N, C-alpha and C positions, 0 to 999 in steps of 0.2 A: 504494500500500500504506500501511497505517497507520504513522505515524511511530514509535509505540511499538514495533511489531514490527520495524521497520527498525533501531531502536536496540538491541533485544534481539539481533538477528542480528549486529550489529557487535560487541557485547559478547561474544557467543558465540564468534565467530571469534577475538577477541583472547584470551579466557580459555582457549579450547581450545589455541591456540598456546603459551600460557604453561604450561598443564598438561602438554602433550606434551613441551615442553622440560624441565620439571622431572622428568618421568618418565624421560626419556632420561638426565638427569644422575644422578638418585638410584638408578635401576634398581629401585625398589620395586614398580612395576607395569609391565606391558608398554606402551611408548609406542604401539605399533601398535594394540593392543587399545583403548587409551584413545582414540586417534584415530578408530577405527572406531565406537566408541560415540558419540562426539561428532558424527561425520559422519552417522550414522543419525538422531540427534535433529535435527540441522540440516536435513537433507533433509526429515524429517517436518514440521518447523515450516514450511519453505518451501512444501511441497505443501498443507498445511492452510491456510496463509495465502491461497494462490491459489484454493483451493476456496471458502473462506469469503468471499473477495472477490466471487465470483460469486453467493453466496447473498445478500449484502447489497445488491448492485446487479444484480438480474436484469433483463435486457433483453427477455426473452420469457416468456410464460406457462409454456411447457414447460421452461424452463431449470431450474426447481426439481427436476424429475424427473431431469434429467441430473446435477445436483449430487449428489443422493442416490446415484445410480449411481456417480459418481466417488468418493464417500466409501467406499462398499462395496468398490469395486475397489482403491482405495488401501490400505485396511485389509487386504484379503486379500493383495495383493501384498507389503506390508511384512512381514506375518507369515510368508509363504512365504519371502521372502528372508532374514529373520532366522533362521528354522529351518534353511534350507540353509547359511547362514553358520556357525551354531554346530555343525552336524553335519559340515561339510566342512573348516573352517579351525580350526586350534588357537588359540582365543581365550582369553586370560586373563580369567575372569569378573569379577575385581575391577577390572582395568583397564577393561574394557568398562563396568562399573557407574559407575566414576569419570567416564568420558567422557560417559555419559548424564546424570549430575548436573551437568555443566558448563552445560548449557542452563538447568537450574533455577536455578543460581547467577546466570546472566546475567539471567534474568527478575527475580529478587529485586533485583539491583543496579540495574537500570533502574527498577523500581518505586520503590525507595528514592530514586533520583536524581530521578524525576518528583515524588515526594512532598515533597522538600525544596525545591522551587522556590517562590519567593514568589508569592502569589496575585495 
């Protein structure tokens, strides 16, 4: 896997743990909802990384068709699971949104860290 994505995943896990801890201490947002939002984004990043890894390094001619099929299946599965999650589980939308943004913060942190390296 790409070292950049691996570092983003590490930052994501660390920042998500920090955010969930802060949410538990301050009780401003639901820590469970925050964790669910971060976990959904983390799993989404992981699956997208695995699928794109197959796009970049196809070993067979027909693999491209399979990758497109996997992308459509992943998209439909994630939307279905998110819809079921929001309709069945009482989730704090603000906490979920904060959890989702933790991945974006991890991406920015790693991009800044990579950009600050000497050439």
